N, C-alpha and C positions, 0 to 999 in steps of 0.2 A: 571406902564405903562401897558395898556391893548392892547393885540394883538389878532387879529382874523385870522383864516385860510382863505386864499383867495378862491374865488369861482372858479378860473381858474386853480389853481395849489396848491395841498396840501402841498408842500414844500416851499410855500411863505406865510409869516406872515405879517400882515399889522397893523400899528398903524396910523389911519387916523388923530387923533388929532395932532400928532407931525410930520406927513408925513414921517414916517419911514417904509421902506420895508426890510424884512429879507428874503433872499433866501438861502436855504440849499441844497448843492450838495455833497453827501457822507460825507467827513470830512472837507468841506469848507463852511464857513459862509460868505455871502456877504451882506453888508449893503448899502442901498440906502437911503440917507436922507440929509437934509440941515445940515450944521455945526451948532452946538449949544449945550446947556446944556443937552437936551434930548438925543442927540447922545452920548455925553460923558458919561452920566449916564448909558446908555445901554451897552457901552463897559465895564465899571466897573462891571456891574452886570454879564455880560457874563464871564469875567475873574475870577470872584469870584466862578464860578461854573465849569469852564472848563479850561484846559491848552490851551491857545491860543497864536498864533504868528501873530502879525499884519504885513501884507505884503504890506500895502500902497494902492495906487490907483489901481483899477482893470483895468488891461490891457489885460489879457487873461482869457478866461473862456471856458472850454471843447472844445478847438480847434477853438474858435472864438476870433479874435483880435479886441480889442476895442480901438479906438482912439478918443481923445477929442480935440475939436476945440472951438473957441470963442463962437459960437452960435449953435453948433451941435455936435453930437456923431456919429461915423461911426462904423459899424460892418462888418468885412470881414473874409474870410476863405482862404486867399492866402497860408499860410503855410500848412494848411490841404490839399489843392489841390496839392501842391508840393509833399507832402508825399504820397498822393494817386497815383499820376503819377509815382513816383519812385517805389512804391510797385508793380505795375502792368507793369513795364518796358516800360512806355510810356513817359518818360522824353523828349526824342528827337523827338516825333511825331510832324507832321505838323498841326497847328491849322486849324479848320474848322469853318465856320460861323453859321452853324445850328446844333443842337444836333441830329436831325433825318433827314434822307433822305426823302424829301417830296414825292418822288415817291415810297417809300417802303410801302407795305401793309402787315403788320404782321398778322399772324394767328396762331392758336394752332398747336402743333405738329401733323403731319399726318403720316400714314403708309408710310414708305420709306424715310422719312426725316432723315437727318444726325443729330444725337444727340450730343450736346455739353456737356462739363464738368459742371454739375449742381452746384457743390460746388464752382467752380471758378465764375460762373455766379452769384450765390447768394452773394458771397463776394463783387463783383463789385457793384451789386445793393445796398447792405447794406451801403457801403461807400458813394455812390452817394446820397442815400436817406437822409443821414445826412446833405448834402449840402442843400437839399430842405427844411429840417426842420430848418436849421440855418439861411441862408442868401440868398438863391437862389430860389425865387419863379418862375424864368424863366425856371426852370427845372421840375416844378411840373407835367406838362402834360407828358413830356417824361418819367419820372420815374414811373408815374402811369401806363403808357402803358407797359413799359418794365418789371415791377415787376409782371405783370400778368402771365408771362411765366417762373417764377422761378422754378416751380416744374418739368418741362420737357422742358428745352430750346433746341433749335436746333442751328446749326451753323449760321443760318440766324439771330436768336435772339442774339447770341453772337456777331456777327458782328455789329448789330445795337447798342448794349450796349457799345462795345469798341469804337464806333464812338463818344460817349458822352465824352470820355476822351480827345481827341483833342479839342473838343469844350470848355471844362472847362479850358484847357491850354490857349486857346486864349482869354478867358474871366476871367482869374484868378483875375484880378484887379477890377472886379465888386464888389460893396458893397452896403449895406443899410445905408441910412443917416437919422438920426432923428434930425430934426431942431426945435429949440425953437420957439413956435408960441404963439401969444397972444390970438387967438381964436381957441378953440379946437372943430372944427366941424367934425362929423363922416360921412364918405361917404363909400358906398358899391357898388361894381360893380360885375355883374354876366353875364355869357355867356354860351353857349352850342353849340356843334356841332349837327349834325343830323344823327343818325344811322351809326356812323363812325366805330364802332367795327365790324369787319368782321366776328366775331365768333357768336355773338348773336344779332347784329343789335341794340344794346342799345346805347343811346347817352351819352356824357360825359359833366358833369357840372363843371364849375369853378367859383370861387368867390374870391374877394380880398377886404379887408377893409383898409381904411386909416383914421387916426386921424389927422386932419389938413392936411398936405401934407405928412405925414409919414405913410408908409406901416406897419401895425401892425399884419395883419392876412391874410393868404391865404390857400386855399384848393382846391382839385379837386377830383371828385368821379364819378363813373359810376352810371347812373340812374338805379333804381330798376325795372322799367317797360320799355317796348318798346314804344317809342313815335311814333305817326302816322303822325306827321307833325312837321315842324320847329317851329311853334307857340307853340305847346304842349311842345316840348323840352325846349324852352326858358322859358315858364311858370314854368315848374318844376324847372329849374335852379334858377329862381328868388325866388321861394318858399323855396328851400333849403338854399339859402343865407339869407333869412329873418329868417329862423329857427335857423341858426347858430348865 
């Protein structure tokens, strides 16, 4: 059986002929494939080279819960969110409906601002960013904004970051669903604000891609140049999405 390293992840090997995908995470090997002789042969080959323990159907992977349904698979991080809230003493907080205060205008630390604990700030940011990477594209803009102040956070930045914790408590049951579809059409969406960053007046681009009706990719980034109009900001955003 011939396997090639995927173009999107060096730890994923693909056998297109037999539709087998091998994902490697530290000391864990995950197989995605139809049942059949090729899958059985691969297991035998792996066991002949390594000491392996079969754990059965994949239900958990690096903090992500995987649930199987008749025509779909869901990914969620409910347990991860519960641990995050407990770690930072926010288990009993009251949920909020928005991760950011719409009236808050964050800026870099200025002379005279109250400085917050940078280590604590970076810890909260790091834990929340894993939610964005895993299953929560709705947090992409918020975490992109808040992570810019990690080197010198103020008490205002800390307050904005801690507000995200009540938001994820109220939305802990949100999940990604991947539904079986007969037609795999690819669709991409891009958008941008205009000069919303109060520090350098640069615009923010966001894009999301769906295969059929399933969200497979999302990203958000600050544009490298200062746009002079909303049209220019939108054009740059579309260009970045096409490049990705």
